[in-house]
C-alpha distance (Angstrom), angle and dihedral (degrees) to the residues before:
residue distance angle dihedral
M1 . . .
N2 3.80 . .
S3 3.88 111.5 .
E4 3.84 90.7 -140.7
E5 3.78 93.4 62.1
P6 3.81 113.4 87.2
L7 3.74 116.9 -124.7
E8 3.75 119.4 -104.8
G9 3.73 111.6 -91.9
H10 3.84 93.3 18.7
E11 3.72 100.8 76.0
K12 3.70 120.2 149.1
P13 3.86 114.2 -112.3
Q14 3.75 116.0 -111.0
R15 3.85 106.0 -112.5
N16 3.78 122.2 -156.7
I17 3.84 111.9 -141.4
W18 3.80 90.4 -152.0
N19 3.81 91.2 65.0
L20 3.82 87.6 57.1
V21 3.76 96.4 45.6
L22 3.86 93.9 43.7
G23 3.80 91.9 44.4
L24 3.78 92.5 54.4
V25 3.90 93.8 43.0
F26 3.90 91.8 49.6
L27 3.74 92.2 45.2
A28 3.81 92.9 49.1
Y29 3.73 94.1 44.3
G30 3.80 95.6 46.1
S31 3.74 90.0 47.6
F32 3.71 92.0 50.5
R33 3.79 93.3 48.2
L34 3.76 92.3 47.5
Y35 3.82 90.6 51.9
Q36 3.83 87.8 49.9
K37 3.76 92.4 50.8
S38 3.80 92.6 47.1
Q39 3.81 93.4 53.1
A40 3.88 94.4 47.4
V41 3.67 120.9 101.2
E42 3.82 93.8 -137.4
T43 3.81 113.3 37.2
D44 3.73 125.7 -170.3
S45 3.82 119.0 -142.8
F46 3.86 92.2 -140.5
G47 3.90 90.7 58.8
I48 3.72 94.2 48.9
I49 3.90 91.9 47.1
L50 3.84 89.4 49.0
A51 3.83 92.5 49.7
I52 3.74 91.1 50.2
G53 3.81 88.2 48.2
F54 3.88 89.3 54.1
I55 3.84 90.2 50.6
A56 3.82 92.9 47.6
F57 3.93 93.1 48.3
G58 3.90 88.4 48.5
I59 3.82 91.9 51.9
Y60 3.84 87.7 47.9
D61 3.85 91.9 51.1
L62 3.72 91.1 48.7
Y63 3.89 90.2 49.4
K64 3.84 90.0 50.5
Y65 3.78 88.8 50.1
Y66 3.84 96.0 51.1
K67 3.77 93.2 40.5
G68 3.79 93.1 47.0
I69 3.61 96.4 -129.4
């Protein structure tokens, strides 16, 4: 048995680096926009919902990266 070959049933999941990159970008951008919206005198509901959506999508992408989906 070669030590470099993974054992059957214990294979490492294939990770897509784009899930990591996009997850971090969406999370950072959504957090930045949410911070801007919270500091503004007049806030629009659509902007806040959109920022929360970016944060949620970033978290989902990071989840996909770490789970190897």
